[in-house]
N, C-alpha and C positions, 0 to 999 in steps of 0.2 A: 554183216550185211541179209542181205533180202529181196529179193528179183523174185517177181511175179508173174504166170504166164498158160496160156490157154495151149494145151498141145491134143492136135485132132483125131488124134490116138493115142494107150498105152497100153501095151499087156503085155500082160504076167501072164505067165507057164502058158494055158488057155483060156485064160481071162481076156476078155477083148473087151477096154470103155472107150467108147470115143466121145472128146469137149471135153475133159476132161481138167478144174482149175490148178495149177501146182505154183510153189513157193520150193524156189532157190537158192538154197546159202551154201555158206560151207558150213557142212556136222562134223567131217570126220576124221579131222587132224586138232575143235575146238571136243567133239560131247566126244569120241570114239564109236559112230557110226553113220552109215549113208543117210541114213534117210525117214522119215517116217511115213506110214499108212493114217491118215489123220479121218476122225469120222464121214470128213462127204464124202470121199472114198466105201467106205466102209458100206455105204446107207448108199451111194448111189451101183455099187457091188452088188449087193443084199449080204453082206457079208453079216453069218448071224456065230458068235465067241459063244460059247454054251465053255464055260471051264471044271464042270462035271462032267462032263463026256467029247467031242475037240470041237476044233471049226466047222468053221460050214458054211455056203451057201446056196442061198432058196435060188429056186426057178422062179 
């Protein structure tokens, strides 16, 4: 089961995003992890993953 909700603000470390749609579900017991950061998060935050270098955020 999964619930979808829009949060007004999401803060991760020094990154602050506003109006982000998230899906909530039971993943810890079933799959062993707390959550997934998807492509929508990557696009909104400007996240770039360069597997030869490292993960960076575009300004």
